[in-house]
Every structure is written in C-alpha cells, then in structure tokens.
Predicted model as a PDB file, atoms N, CA, C, CB and O in Angstrom, pLDDT in the B-factor column:
MODEL        1                                                                  
ATOM      1  N   MET A   1      85.029 106.713-134.029  1.00 85.00           N  
ATOM      2  CA  MET A   1      86.601 107.292-133.883  1.00 85.00           C  
ATOM      3  C   MET A   1      86.749 108.844-134.583  1.00 85.00           C  
ATOM      4  CB  MET A   1      87.782 106.128-134.794  1.00 85.00           C  
ATOM      5  O   MET A   1      86.400 109.348-135.650  1.00 85.00           O  
ATOM      6  N   ILE A   2      87.250 109.167-133.731  1.00 89.00           N  
ATOM      7  CA  ILE A   2      87.320 111.002-133.749  1.00 89.00           C  
ATOM      8  C   ILE A   2      88.766 111.024-134.443  1.00 89.00           C  
ATOM      9  CB  ILE A   2      87.321 112.018-131.838  1.00 89.00           C  
ATOM     10  O   ILE A   2      89.812 110.515-134.043  1.00 89.00           O  
ATOM     11  N   ARG A   3      88.570 111.593-135.329  1.00 87.00           N  
ATOM     12  CA  ARG A   3      89.314 112.224-136.597  1.00 87.00           C  
ATOM     13  C   ARG A   3      90.309 113.278-135.845  1.00 87.00           C  
ATOM     14  CB  ARG A   3      88.144 113.074-137.814  1.00 87.00           C  
ATOM     15  O   ARG A   3      89.887 114.157-135.094  1.00 87.00           O  
ATOM     16  N   LYS A   4      91.725 113.064-136.156  1.00 87.00           N  
ATOM     17  CA  LYS A   4      92.581 113.806-135.923  1.00 87.00           C  
ATOM     18  C   LYS A   4      92.562 114.938-136.779  1.00 87.00           C  
ATOM     19  CB  LYS A   4      93.601 113.191-135.901  1.00 87.00           C  
ATOM     20  O   LYS A   4      92.418 114.870-138.000  1.00 87.00           O  
ATOM     21  N   GLU A   5      92.745 116.231-135.964  1.00 91.00           N  
ATOM     22  CA  GLU A   5      92.841 117.949-136.544  1.00 91.00           C  
ATOM     23  C   GLU A   5      93.755 117.424-138.031  1.00 91.00           C  
ATOM     24  CB  GLU A   5      94.068 119.434-135.126  1.00 91.00           C  
ATOM     25  O   GLU A   5      94.730 116.683-138.146  1.00 91.00           O  
ATOM     26  N   ASP A   6      92.797 118.312-139.220  1.00 92.00           N  
ATOM     27  CA  ASP A   6      93.636 118.439-140.191  1.00 92.00           C  
ATOM     28  C   ASP A   6      94.833 119.662-139.960  1.00 92.00           C  
ATOM     29  CB  ASP A   6      92.757 118.641-141.376  1.00 92.00           C  
ATOM     30  O   ASP A   6      94.629 120.715-139.356  1.00 92.00           O  
ATOM     31  N   THR A   7      96.091 119.260-140.577  1.00 95.00           N  
ATOM     32  CA  THR A   7      97.209 119.918-140.338  1.00 95.00           C  
ATOM     33  C   THR A   7      97.917 119.955-141.764  1.00 95.00           C  
ATOM     34  CB  THR A   7      98.013 119.245-139.184  1.00 95.00           C  
ATOM     35  O   THR A   7      98.047 118.954-142.468  1.00 95.00           O  
ATOM     36  N   PRO A   8      98.376 121.277-142.117  1.00 94.00           N  
ATOM     37  CA  PRO A   8      99.288 121.216-143.454  1.00 94.00           C  
ATOM     38  C   PRO A   8      99.919 120.164-143.856  1.00 94.00           C  
ATOM     39  CB  PRO A   8     100.272 122.027-143.458  1.00 94.00           C  
ATOM     40  O   PRO A   8      99.916 119.885-145.055  1.00 94.00           O  
ATOM     41  N   VAL A   9     100.599 119.355-142.902  1.00 95.00           N  
ATOM     42  CA  VAL A   9     101.266 118.204-143.397  1.00 95.00           C  
ATOM     43  C   VAL A   9     100.231 116.873-143.689  1.00 95.00           C  
ATOM     44  CB  VAL A   9     102.393 117.857-142.309  1.00 95.00           C  
ATOM     45  O   VAL A   9     100.380 115.974-144.516  1.00 95.00           O  
ATOM     46  N   ARG A  10      99.113 117.084-142.693  1.00 94.00           N  
ATOM     47  CA  ARG A  10      98.453 115.883-143.056  1.00 94.00           C  
ATOM     48  C   ARG A  10      97.571 116.132-144.212  1.00 94.00           C  
ATOM     49  CB  ARG A  10      97.693 115.324-141.924  1.00 94.00           C  
ATOM     50  O   ARG A  10      97.201 115.109-144.787  1.00 94.00           O  
ATOM     51  N   ILE A  11      97.209 117.093-144.618  1.00 93.00           N  
ATOM     52  CA  ILE A  11      96.641 117.385-145.818  1.00 93.00           C  
ATOM     53  C   ILE A  11      96.981 117.098-147.051  1.00 93.00           C  
ATOM     54  CB  ILE A  11      96.545 118.350-145.871  1.00 93.00           C  
ATOM     55  O   ILE A  11      96.340 116.559-147.953  1.00 93.00           O  
ATOM     56  N   SER A  12      98.499 117.684-146.986  1.00 95.00           N  
ATOM     57  CA  SER A  12      99.726 117.161-147.940  1.00 95.00           C  
ATOM     58  C   SER A  12      99.999 115.870-148.239  1.00 95.00           C  
ATOM     59  CB  SER A  12     100.901 117.500-147.480  1.00 95.00           C  
ATOM     60  O   SER A  12     100.295 115.537-149.387  1.00 95.00           O  
ATOM     61  N   ARG A  13      99.906 114.758-146.930  1.00 93.00           N  
ATOM     62  CA  ARG A  13      99.899 113.694-147.105  1.00 93.00           C  
ATOM     63  C   ARG A  13      98.865 112.877-147.589  1.00 93.00           C  
ATOM     64  CB  ARG A  13     100.238 113.427-146.305  1.00 93.00           C  
ATOM     65  O   ARG A  13      99.166 111.936-148.323  1.00 93.00           O  
ATOM     66  N   ARG A  14      97.799 113.070-147.319  1.00 92.00           N  
ATOM     67  CA  ARG A  14      96.246 112.638-147.953  1.00 92.00           C  
ATOM     68  C   ARG A  14      96.309 112.644-149.150  1.00 92.00           C  
ATOM     69  CB  ARG A  14      95.027 113.496-147.677  1.00 92.00           C  
ATOM     70  O   ARG A  14      96.138 111.608-149.793  1.00 92.00           O  
ATOM     71  N   ALA A  15      96.634 114.105-149.861  1.00 94.00           N  
ATOM     72  CA  ALA A  15      96.806 114.466-151.392  1.00 94.00           C  
ATOM     73  C   ALA A  15      97.712 113.619-152.030  1.00 94.00           C  
ATOM     74  CB  ALA A  15      97.305 115.873-151.642  1.00 94.00           C  
ATOM     75  O   ALA A  15      97.495 113.251-153.185  1.00 94.00           O  
ATOM     76  N   TYR A  16      98.959 113.174-151.252  1.00 93.00           N  
ATOM     77  CA  TYR A  16     100.059 112.657-151.814  1.00 93.00           C  
ATOM     78  C   TYR A  16      99.584 111.012-152.096  1.00 93.00           C  
ATOM     79  CB  TYR A  16     101.394 112.915-150.783  1.00 93.00           C  
ATOM     80  O   TYR A  16      99.618 110.465-153.198  1.00 93.00           O  
ATOM     81  N   GLU A  17      99.153 110.407-150.857  1.00 92.00           N  
ATOM     82  CA  GLU A  17      98.702 109.099-151.249  1.00 92.00           C  
ATOM     83  C   GLU A  17      97.749 108.623-151.986  1.00 92.00           C  
ATOM     84  CB  GLU A  17      98.507 108.590-150.472  1.00 92.00           C  
ATOM     85  O   GLU A  17      97.805 107.503-152.495  1.00 92.00           O  
ATOM     86  N   GLU A  18      96.472 109.678-152.157  1.00 92.00           N  
ATOM     87  CA  GLU A  18      95.569 109.723-153.284  1.00 92.00           C  
ATOM     88  C   GLU A  18      95.910 109.654-154.450  1.00 92.00           C  
ATOM     89  CB  GLU A  18      94.947 110.623-153.322  1.00 92.00           C  
ATOM     90  O   GLU A  18      95.613 108.742-155.221  1.00 92.00           O  
ATOM     91  N   LYS A  19      96.843 111.013-154.794  1.00 94.00           N  
ATOM     92  CA  LYS A  19      97.439 110.837-156.188  1.00 94.00           C  
ATOM     93  C   LYS A  19      98.044 109.514-156.486  1.00 94.00           C  
ATOM     94  CB  LYS A  19      98.495 111.839-156.421  1.00 94.00           C  
ATOM     95  O   LYS A  19      97.720 109.058-157.583  1.00 94.00           O  
ATOM     96  N   HIS A  20      98.917 108.729-155.704  1.00 93.00           N  
ATOM     97  CA  HIS A  20     100.127 107.845-156.011  1.00 93.00           C  
ATOM     98  C   HIS A  20      99.362 106.223-155.785  1.00 93.00           C  
ATOM     99  CB  HIS A  20     101.633 108.242-154.771  1.00 93.00           C  
ATOM    100  O   HIS A  20      99.849 105.114-156.005  1.00 93.00           O  
ATOM    101  N   LYS A  21      98.011 106.592-155.270  1.00 92.00           N  
ATOM    102  CA  LYS A  21      97.291 105.083-154.779  1.00 92.00           C  
ATOM    103  C   LYS A  21      97.410 103.885-155.795  1.00 92.00           C  
ATOM    104  CB  LYS A  21      95.582 105.265-154.557  1.00 92.00           C  
ATOM    105  O   LYS A  21      97.704 102.754-155.410  1.00 92.00           O  
ATOM    106  N   GLU A  22      97.092 104.287-157.502  1.00 92.00           N  
ATOM    107  CA  GLU A  22      97.150 103.296-158.328  1.00 92.00           C  
ATOM    108  C   GLU A  22      98.443 102.958-158.486  1.00 92.00           C  
ATOM    109  CB  GLU A  22      96.556 103.534-159.446  1.00 92.00           C  
ATOM    110  O   GLU A  22      98.646 101.744-158.472  1.00 92.00           O  
ATOM    111  N   GLU A  23      99.458 103.712-158.645  1.00 92.00           N  
ATOM    112  CA  GLU A  23     100.785 103.504-159.126  1.00 92.00           C  
ATOM    113  C   GLU A  23     101.123 102.456-157.725  1.00 92.00           C  
ATOM    114  CB  GLU A  23     101.819 105.130-159.387  1.00 92.00           C  
ATOM    115  O   GLU A  23     101.511 101.317-157.983  1.00 92.00           O  
ATOM    116  N   ARG A  24     101.011 102.754-156.665  1.00 89.00           N  
ATOM    117  CA  ARG A  24     101.590 101.818-155.647  1.00 89.00           C  
ATOM    118  C   ARG A  24     100.813 100.363-155.592  1.00 89.00           C  
ATOM    119  CB  ARG A  24     101.508 102.551-154.185  1.00 89.00           C  
ATOM    120  O   ARG A  24     101.403  99.366-155.174  1.00 89.00           O  
ATOM    121  N   LYS A  25      99.426 100.318-156.051  1.00 90.00           N  
ATOM    122  CA  LYS A  25      98.942  98.940-156.282  1.00 90.00           C  
ATOM    123  C   LYS A  25      99.637  98.192-157.815  1.00 90.00           C  
ATOM    124  CB  LYS A  25      97.160  99.088-156.353  1.00 90.00           C  
ATOM    125  O   LYS A  25      99.753  96.991-158.061  1.00 90.00           O  
ATOM    126  N   LYS A  26      99.991  99.279-158.609  1.00 92.00           N  
ATOM    127  CA  LYS A  26     100.430  98.234-159.732  1.00 92.00           C  
ATOM    128  C   LYS A  26     101.549  97.708-159.329  1.00 92.00           C  
ATOM    129  CB  LYS A  26     100.664  98.759-161.134  1.00 92.00           C  
ATOM    130  O   LYS A  26     101.799  96.603-159.811  1.00 92.00           O  
ATOM    131  N   LEU A  27     102.590  98.315-158.320  1.00 92.00           N  
ATOM    132  CA  LEU A  27     103.625  98.010-157.752  1.00 92.00           C  
ATOM    133  C   LEU A  27     104.079  97.030-157.052  1.00 92.00           C  
ATOM    134  CB  LEU A  27     103.768  98.639-157.297  1.00 92.00           C  
ATOM    135  O   LEU A  27     105.057  96.308-157.246  1.00 92.00           O  
ATOM    136  N   ASN A  28     102.907  97.054-155.790  1.00 90.00           N  
ATOM    137  CA  ASN A  28     103.038  96.273-154.807  1.00 90.00           C  
ATOM    138  C   ASN A  28     101.881  95.488-154.827  1.00 90.00           C  
ATOM    139  CB  ASN A  28     103.280  96.915-153.652  1.00 90.00           C  
ATOM    140  O   ASN A  28     100.926  95.640-155.588  1.00 90.00           O  
ATOM    141  N   LYS A  29     102.019  94.581-153.893  1.00 89.00           N  
ATOM    142  CA  LYS A  29     100.829  93.667-153.631  1.00 89.00           C  
ATOM    143  C   LYS A  29     100.891  93.355-152.039  1.00 89.00           C  
ATOM    144  CB  LYS A  29     100.920  92.202-154.593  1.00 89.00           C  
ATOM    145  O   LYS A  29     101.931  92.956-151.516  1.00 89.00           O  
ATOM    146  N   VAL A  30      99.666  93.574-151.294  1.00 85.00           N  
ATOM    147  CA  VAL A  30      99.970  93.348-149.998  1.00 85.00           C  
ATOM    148  C   VAL A  30      98.942  91.935-149.709  1.00 85.00           C  
ATOM    149  CB  VAL A  30      99.669  94.810-149.031  1.00 85.00           C  
ATOM    150  O   VAL A  30      97.841  91.742-150.223  1.00 85.00           O  
ATOM    151  N   TRP A  31      99.675  91.022-148.717  1.00 87.00           N  
ATOM    152  CA  TRP A  31      99.022  89.692-148.388  1.00 87.00           C  
ATOM    153  C   TRP A  31      98.609  89.829-147.023  1.00 87.00           C  
ATOM    154  CB  TRP A  31      99.958  88.422-148.566  1.00 87.00           C  
ATOM    155  O   TRP A  31      99.449  89.702-146.132  1.00 87.00           O  
ATOM    156  N   GLY A  32      97.298  90.097-146.734  1.00 87.00           N  
ATOM    157  CA  GLY A  32      96.856  90.201-145.463  1.00 87.00           C  
ATOM    158  C   GLY A  32      96.605  88.714-145.211  1.00 87.00           C  
ATOM    159  O   GLY A  32      95.886  88.010-145.921  1.00 87.00           O  
ATOM    160  N   THR A  33      97.353  88.261-143.998  1.00 90.00           N  
ATOM    161  CA  THR A  33      97.393  86.719-143.699  1.00 90.00           C  
ATOM    162  C   THR A  33      97.634  87.024-142.429  1.00 90.00           C  
ATOM    163  CB  THR A  33      98.480  85.666-144.440  1.00 90.00           C  
ATOM    164  O   THR A  33      98.066  88.101-142.017  1.00 90.00           O  
ATOM    165  N   SER A  34      97.196  85.538-141.444  1.00 93.00           N  
ATOM    166  CA  SER A  34      97.473  85.440-140.192  1.00 93.00           C  
ATOM    167  C   SER A  34      97.798  84.099-139.888  1.00 93.00           C  
ATOM    168  CB  SER A  34      96.493  85.922-139.447  1.00 93.00           C  
ATOM    169  O   SER A  34      97.195  83.151-140.393  1.00 93.00           O  
ATOM    170  N   ILE A  35      98.761  83.977-139.053  1.00 94.00           N  
ATOM    171  CA  ILE A  35      99.250  82.936-138.395  1.00 94.00           C  
ATOM    172  C   ILE A  35      99.430  82.800-136.867  1.00 94.00           C  
ATOM    173  CB  ILE A  35     100.306  82.785-138.917  1.00 94.00           C  
ATOM    174  O   ILE A  35      99.434  83.739-136.071  1.00 94.00           O  
ATOM    175  N   PRO A  36      99.565  81.605-136.604  1.00 96.00           N  
ATOM    176  CA  PRO A  36      99.435  81.511-134.797  1.00 96.00           C  
ATOM    177  C   PRO A  36     100.572  82.358-134.339  1.00 96.00           C  
ATOM    178  CB  PRO A  36      99.663  79.767-134.017  1.00 96.00           C  
ATOM    179  O   PRO A  36     101.638  82.484-134.942  1.00 96.00           O  
ATOM    180  N   ARG A  37     100.192  83.018-133.035  1.00 96.00           N  
ATOM    181  CA  ARG A  37     101.037  84.000-132.821  1.00 96.00           C  
ATOM    182  C   ARG A  37     102.579  83.215-132.220  1.00 96.00           C  
ATOM    183  CB  ARG A  37     100.243  85.085-131.755  1.00 96.00           C  
ATOM    184  O   ARG A  37     103.689  83.733-132.340  1.00 96.00           O  
ATOM    185  N   LYS A  38     102.357  82.130-131.695  1.00 96.00           N  
ATOM    186  CA  LYS A  38     103.466  81.288-131.036  1.00 96.00           C  
ATOM    187  C   LYS A  38     104.639  81.262-132.492  1.00 96.00           C  
ATOM    188  CB  LYS A  38     102.739  79.433-130.432  1.00 96.00           C  
ATOM    189  O   LYS A  38     105.849  81.476-132.423  1.00 96.00           O  
ATOM    190  N   ASP A  39     103.871  80.948-133.697  1.00 96.00           N  
ATOM    191  CA  ASP A  39     104.925  80.411-134.331  1.00 96.00           C  
ATOM    192  C   ASP A  39     105.402  81.698-135.296  1.00 96.00           C  
ATOM    193  CB  ASP A  39     104.489  78.995-135.109  1.00 96.00           C  
ATOM    194  O   ASP A  39     106.431  81.662-135.970  1.00 96.00           O  
ATOM    195  N   ALA A  40     104.420  82.921-135.247  1.00 96.00           N  
ATOM    196  CA  ALA A  40     105.061  84.160-135.555  1.00 96.00           C  
ATOM    197  C   ALA A  40     106.085  84.712-134.787  1.00 96.00           C  
ATOM    198  CB  ALA A  40     104.218  85.038-135.613  1.00 96.00           C  
ATOM    199  O   ALA A  40     107.140  85.042-135.327  1.00 96.00           O  
ATOM    200  N   GLU A  41     105.864  84.877-133.363  1.00 97.00           N  
ATOM    201  CA  GLU A  41     106.865  85.138-132.761  1.00 97.00           C  
ATOM    202  C   GLU A  41     108.317  84.298-132.996  1.00 97.00           C  
ATOM    203  CB  GLU A  41     106.389  85.093-131.581  1.00 97.00           C  
ATOM    204  O   GLU A  41     109.381  84.914-132.936  1.00 97.00           O  
ATOM    205  N   LYS A  42     108.284  83.025-133.233  1.00 97.00           N  
ATOM    206  CA  LYS A  42     109.301  82.481-133.776  1.00 97.00           C  
ATOM    207  C   LYS A  42     110.063  83.077-134.741  1.00 97.00           C  
ATOM    208  CB  LYS A  42     108.973  81.517-134.158  1.00 97.00           C  
ATOM    209  O   LYS A  42     111.223  83.486-134.680  1.00 97.00           O  
ATOM    210  N   ILE A  43     109.225  83.078-135.698  1.00 97.00           N  
ATOM    211  CA  ILE A  43     109.860  83.711-137.138  1.00 97.00           C  
ATOM    212  C   ILE A  43     110.243  85.257-136.895  1.00 97.00           C  
ATOM    213  CB  ILE A  43     108.627  83.645-138.518  1.00 97.00           C  
ATOM    214  O   ILE A  43     111.331  85.468-137.432  1.00 97.00           O  
ATOM    215  N   ASP A  44     109.828  86.189-136.394  1.00 97.00           N  
ATOM    216  CA  ASP A  44     110.085  87.429-136.038  1.00 97.00           C  
ATOM    217  C   ASP A  44     111.679  87.323-135.247  1.00 97.00           C  
ATOM    218  CB  ASP A  44     108.776  87.979-135.096  1.00 97.00           C  
ATOM    219  O   ASP A  44     112.776  87.811-135.521  1.00 97.00           O  
ATOM    220  N   ALA A  45     111.226  86.514-134.249  1.00 98.00           N  
ATOM    221  CA  ALA A  45     112.885  86.050-133.537  1.00 98.00           C  
ATOM    222  C   ALA A  45     113.969  85.947-134.283  1.00 98.00           C  
ATOM    223  CB  ALA A  45     112.996  84.671-132.921  1.00 98.00           C  
ATOM    224  O   ALA A  45     114.969  86.664-134.236  1.00 98.00           O  
ATOM    225  N   PHE A  46     113.717  84.858-135.116  1.00 98.00           N  
ATOM    226  CA  PHE A  46     114.731  84.333-136.013  1.00 98.00           C  
ATOM    227  C   PHE A  46     115.363  85.303-137.440  1.00 98.00           C  
ATOM    228  CB  PHE A  46     114.023  82.998-136.518  1.00 98.00           C  
ATOM    229  O   PHE A  46     116.504  85.300-137.900  1.00 98.00           O  
ATOM    230  N   LEU A  47     114.239  86.031-137.859  1.00 98.00           N  
ATOM    231  CA  LEU A  47     114.641  87.212-138.710  1.00 98.00           C  
ATOM    232  C   LEU A  47     115.152  88.405-138.237  1.00 98.00           C  
ATOM    233  CB  LEU A  47     113.675  87.603-139.376  1.00 98.00           C  
ATOM    234  O   LEU A  47     115.811  89.115-138.997  1.00 98.00           O  
ATOM    235  N   LEU A  48     114.931  88.751-137.018  1.00 98.00           N  
ATOM    236  CA  LEU A  48     115.540  89.596-136.270  1.00 98.00           C  
ATOM    237  C   LEU A  48     117.053  89.321-135.838  1.00 98.00           C  
ATOM    238  CB  LEU A  48     114.736  89.718-135.236  1.00 98.00           C  
ATOM    239  O   LEU A  48     117.896  90.188-136.065  1.00 98.00           O  
ATOM    240  N   SER A  49     117.436  88.000-135.154  1.00 98.00           N  
ATOM    241  CA  SER A  49     118.600  87.748-135.127  1.00 98.00           C  
ATOM    242  C   SER A  49     119.626  87.800-136.212  1.00 98.00           C  
ATOM    243  CB  SER A  49     118.547  86.826-134.710  1.00 98.00           C  
ATOM    244  O   SER A  49     120.791  88.172-136.071  1.00 98.00           O  
ATOM    245  N   LYS A  50     118.925  87.286-137.563  1.00 98.00           N  
ATOM    246  CA  LYS A  50     119.924  87.224-138.703  1.00 98.00           C  
ATOM    247  C   LYS A  50     119.998  88.375-139.509  1.00 98.00           C  
ATOM    248  CB  LYS A  50     119.657  86.145-139.588  1.00 98.00           C  
ATOM    249  O   LYS A  50     120.868  88.522-140.368  1.00 98.00           O  
ATOM    250  N   GLY A  51     119.107  89.206-139.260  1.00 98.00           N  
ATOM    251  CA  GLY A  51     118.919  90.759-139.870  1.00 98.00           C  
ATOM    252  C   GLY A  51     118.356  90.475-141.177  1.00 98.00           C  
ATOM    253  O   GLY A  51     118.798  90.992-142.203  1.00 98.00           O  
ATOM    254  N   LEU A  52     117.318  89.604-141.150  1.00 98.00           N  
ATOM    255  CA  LEU A  52     116.335  89.546-142.467  1.00 98.00           C  
ATOM    256  C   LEU A  52     115.217  90.185-142.417  1.00 98.00           C  
ATOM    257  CB  LEU A  52     115.891  88.281-142.837  1.00 98.00           C  
ATOM    258  O   LEU A  52     114.778  90.636-141.359  1.00 98.00           O  
ATOM    259  N   SER A  53     114.555  90.317-143.674  1.00 97.00           N  
ATOM    260  CA  SER A  53     113.016  90.866-143.591  1.00 97.00           C  
ATOM    261  C   SER A  53     111.967  89.951-143.844  1.00 97.00           C  
ATOM    262  CB  SER A  53     112.747  91.951-144.563  1.00 97.00           C  
ATOM    263  O   SER A  53     112.307  88.930-144.442  1.00 97.00           O  
ATOM    264  N   LYS A  54     110.744  90.069-143.528  1.00 95.00           N  
ATOM    265  CA  LYS A  54     109.819  89.100-143.684  1.00 95.00           C  
ATOM    266  C   LYS A  54     109.758  88.947-145.382  1.00 95.00           C  
ATOM    267  CB  LYS A  54     108.382  89.543-142.901  1.00 95.00           C  
ATOM    268  O   LYS A  54     109.256  87.935-145.872  1.00 95.00           O  
ATOM    269  N   VAL A  55     110.291  89.999-146.212  1.00 95.00           N  
ATOM    270  CA  VAL A  55     110.158  89.915-147.789  1.00 95.00           C  
ATOM    271  C   VAL A  55     111.494  88.852-148.152  1.00 95.00           C  
ATOM    272  CB  VAL A  55     110.319  91.699-148.637  1.00 95.00           C  
ATOM    273  O   VAL A  55     111.531  88.089-149.118  1.00 95.00           O  
ATOM    274  N   ASP A  56     112.530  89.018-147.142  1.00 97.00           N  
ATOM    275  CA  ASP A  56     113.712  87.855-147.524  1.00 97.00           C  
ATOM    276  C   ASP A  56     113.317  86.710-147.081  1.00 97.00           C  
ATOM    277  CB  ASP A  56     115.153  88.030-146.924  1.00 97.00           C  
ATOM    278  O   ASP A  56     113.888  85.802-147.686  1.00 97.00           O  
ATOM    279  N   LEU A  57     112.407  86.251-146.092  1.00 97.00           N  
ATOM    280  CA  LEU A  57     111.732  84.853-145.648  1.00 97.00           C  
ATOM    281  C   LEU A  57     110.830  84.711-147.022  1.00 97.00           C  
ATOM    282  CB  LEU A  57     110.680  84.909-143.976  1.00 97.00           C  
ATOM    283  O   LEU A  57     111.173  83.753-147.715  1.00 97.00           O  
ATOM    284  N   ILE A  58     109.977  85.325-147.423  1.00 96.00           N  
ATOM    285  CA  ILE A  58     109.106  84.881-148.479  1.00 96.00           C  
ATOM    286  C   ILE A  58     109.850  84.836-149.842  1.00 96.00           C  
ATOM    287  CB  ILE A  58     107.883  85.803-148.557  1.00 96.00           C  
ATOM    288  O   ILE A  58     109.297  84.045-150.607  1.00 96.00           O  
ATOM    289  N   MET A  59     110.663  85.293-150.240  1.00 97.00           N  
ATOM    290  CA  MET A  59     111.729  85.193-151.537  1.00 97.00           C  
ATOM    291  C   MET A  59     112.302  84.067-151.359  1.00 97.00           C  
ATOM    292  CB  MET A  59     112.886  86.288-151.703  1.00 97.00           C  
ATOM    293  O   MET A  59     112.220  83.322-152.335  1.00 97.00           O  
ATOM    294  N   ALA A  60     113.146  83.452-149.999  1.00 97.00           N  
ATOM    295  CA  ALA A  60     113.678  82.423-150.180  1.00 97.00           C  
ATOM    296  C   ALA A  60     112.881  81.513-150.032  1.00 97.00           C  
ATOM    297  CB  ALA A  60     114.596  82.293-149.603  1.00 97.00           C  
ATOM    298  O   ALA A  60     113.177  80.564-150.758  1.00 97.00           O  
ATOM    299  N   GLY A  61     111.757  81.299-149.264  1.00 97.00           N  
ATOM    300  CA  GLY A  61     110.733  80.447-149.376  1.00 97.00           C  
ATOM    301  C   GLY A  61     110.068  79.771-150.615  1.00 97.00           C  
ATOM    302  O   GLY A  61     109.730  78.619-150.885  1.00 97.00           O  
ATOM    303  N   PHE A  62     110.020  81.045-151.290  1.00 96.00           N  
ATOM    304  CA  PHE A  62     109.537  80.750-152.935  1.00 96.00           C  
ATOM    305  C   PHE A  62     110.466  79.968-153.563  1.00 96.00           C  
ATOM    306  CB  PHE A  62     109.402  82.073-153.909  1.00 96.00           C  
ATOM    307  O   PHE A  62     110.187  78.866-154.036  1.00 96.00           O  
ATOM    308  N   ALA A  63     111.529  80.452-153.599  1.00 96.00           N  
ATOM    309  CA  ALA A  63     112.961  80.347-154.142  1.00 96.00           C  
ATOM    310  C   ALA A  63     113.104  78.612-153.983  1.00 96.00           C  
ATOM    311  CB  ALA A  63     114.257  81.404-153.097  1.00 96.00           C  
ATOM    312  O   ALA A  63     113.414  77.884-154.927  1.00 96.00           O  
ATOM    313  N   ALA A  64     112.854  78.199-152.794  1.00 96.00           N  
ATOM    314  CA  ALA A  64     113.053  76.896-152.308  1.00 96.00           C  
ATOM    315  C   ALA A  64     112.165  75.813-152.935  1.00 96.00           C  
ATOM    316  CB  ALA A  64     112.864  76.920-150.895  1.00 96.00           C  
ATOM    317  O   ALA A  64     112.521  74.737-153.413  1.00 96.00           O  
ATOM    318  N   LEU A  65     110.639  76.452-152.804  1.00 96.00           N  
ATOM    319  CA  LEU A  65     109.512  75.840-153.354  1.00 96.00           C  
ATOM    320  C   LEU A  65     109.739  75.419-154.876  1.00 96.00           C  
ATOM    321  CB  LEU A  65     108.342  76.793-153.201  1.00 96.00           C  
ATOM    322  O   LEU A  65     109.673  74.294-155.371  1.00 96.00           O  
ATOM    323  N   VAL A  66     110.039  76.695-155.501  1.00 95.00           N  
ATOM    324  CA  VAL A  66     110.229  76.295-156.757  1.00 95.00           C  
ATOM    325  C   VAL A  66     111.201  75.441-157.457  1.00 95.00           C  
ATOM    326  CB  VAL A  66     110.273  77.165-157.225  1.00 95.00           C  
ATOM    327  O   VAL A  66     111.041  74.872-158.537  1.00 95.00           O  
ATOM    328  N   GLU A  67     112.322  75.431-156.621  1.00 94.00           N  
ATOM    329  CA  GLU A  67     113.380  74.306-156.795  1.00 94.00           C  
ATOM    330  C   GLU A  67     113.150  72.969-156.372  1.00 94.00           C  
ATOM    331  CB  GLU A  67     114.519  74.627-156.149  1.00 94.00           C  
ATOM    332  O   GLU A  67     113.668  71.945-156.815  1.00 94.00           O  
ATOM    333  N   GLN A  68     112.097  73.130-155.229  1.00 94.00           N  
ATOM    334  CA  GLN A  68     111.599  71.411-155.072  1.00 94.00           C  
ATOM    335  C   GLN A  68     110.621  71.087-155.959  1.00 94.00           C  
ATOM    336  CB  GLN A  68     110.926  70.957-153.618  1.00 94.00           C  
ATOM    337  O   GLN A  68     110.447  69.879-156.124  1.00 94.00           O  
ATOM    338  N   PHE A  69     109.849  71.931-156.653  1.00 93.00           N  
ATOM    339  CA  PHE A  69     108.697  71.496-157.645  1.00 93.00           C  
ATOM    340  C   PHE A  69     109.181  71.465-159.018  1.00 93.00           C  
ATOM    341  CB  PHE A  69     107.451  72.467-157.610  1.00 93.00           C  
ATOM    342  O   PHE A  69     108.627  70.738-159.842  1.00 93.00           O  
ATOM    343  N   GLU A  70     110.268  72.268-159.353  1.00 91.00           N  
ATOM    344  CA  GLU A  70     110.825  71.871-160.328  1.00 91.00           C  
ATOM    345  C   GLU A  70     111.823  70.772-160.530  1.00 91.00           C  
ATOM    346  CB  GLU A  70     111.178  72.742-160.647  1.00 91.00           C  
ATOM    347  O   GLU A  70     111.830  70.091-161.556  1.00 91.00           O  
ATOM    348  N   GLY A  71     112.649  70.610-159.564  1.00 82.00           N  
ATOM    349  CA  GLY A  71     113.222  69.475-159.441  1.00 82.00           C  
ATOM    350  C   GLY A  71     112.507  67.930-159.468  1.00 82.00           C  
ATOM    351  O   GLY A  71     112.923  66.927-160.048  1.00 82.00           O  
ATOM    352  N   LYS A  72     111.483  68.067-158.772  1.00 73.00           N  
ATOM    353  CA  LYS A  72     110.364  66.991-159.051  1.00 73.00           C  
ATOM    354  C   LYS A  72     110.048  66.616-160.466  1.00 73.00           C  
ATOM    355  CB  LYS A  72     109.073  67.454-158.492  1.00 73.00           C  
ATOM    356  O   LYS A  72     109.921  65.441-160.811  1.00 73.00           O  
ATOM    357  N   LYS A  73     109.947  67.434-161.117  1.00 65.00           N  
ATOM    358  CA  LYS A  73     109.240  67.403-162.753  1.00 65.00           C  
ATOM    359  C   LYS A  73     110.698  66.587-163.424  1.00 65.00           C  
ATOM    360  CB  LYS A  73     108.817  69.493-163.682  1.00 65.00           C  
ATOM    361  O   LYS A  73     110.636  65.618-164.181  1.00 65.00           O  
ATOM    362  N   THR A  74     111.911  67.205-162.970  1.00 55.00           N  
ATOM    363  CA  THR A  74     112.740  66.981-163.859  1.00 55.00           C  
ATOM    364  C   THR A  74     113.320  65.324-163.565  1.00 55.00           C  
ATOM    365  CB  THR A  74     113.796  68.193-163.798  1.00 55.00           C  
ATOM    366  O   THR A  74     113.899  64.680-164.439  1.00 55.00           O  
ATOM    367  N   ASN A  75     113.046  64.800-162.191  1.00 52.00           N  
ATOM    368  CA  ASN A  75     113.307  63.559-161.677  1.00 52.00           C  
ATOM    369  C   ASN A  75     111.848  62.565-162.070  1.00 52.00           C  
ATOM    370  CB  ASN A  75     113.661  63.767-159.966  1.00 52.00           C  
ATOM    371  O   ASN A  75     111.944  61.477-161.503  1.00 52.00           O  
ATOM    372  N   ASP A  76     110.983  62.650-162.620  1.00 50.00           N  
ATOM    373  CA  ASP A  76     110.077  62.001-162.980  1.00 50.00           C  
ATOM    374  C   ASP A  76     110.272  61.154-164.029  1.00 50.00           C  
ATOM    375  CB  ASP A  76     109.239  62.685-163.138  1.00 50.00           C  
ATOM    376  O   ASP A  76     109.345  60.454-164.437  1.00 50.00           O  
TER     377      ASP A  76                                                      
ENDMDL                                                                          
END                                                                             
C-alpha cells in the first residue's frame, strides 16, 4: 500500500492520535463484530428512519436484557 504524502496537517493528526491513544482506550471500547448483511441493512434502515444511532440500539438492548434477566430472578 502506498502511503499518502506527509503534509503538516497529517503529521499533526498523527501526533495528536499517538498522544491521546491511551486516553481513548480507557474511555471507549470498540467491538468489532459482524452480522449478516441482510440483517445489518434492515437494522440500519430502521435506525435511520427513527433517527437513532447504533449506540442507542446497543444501550436499549442492554437495558431490555438487564430488565428481562433481573425480572426472572425476582419471579423465581
């Protein structure tokens, strides 16, 4: 792969990214996962139509699962 020409902006961005890399790692986690394209396209279309982000989807799904499993514990 041919690397693009170094410009002052590119050099500045690389320096910034390197300097703040650990800070970003502490604050955020990236989940690299794959789902079938057909399902992903349905999800993307739904989220776009409702003005939601993938983060909104994950947080709502997490909240629903916590409710579901905590509800089961109290009903046992």
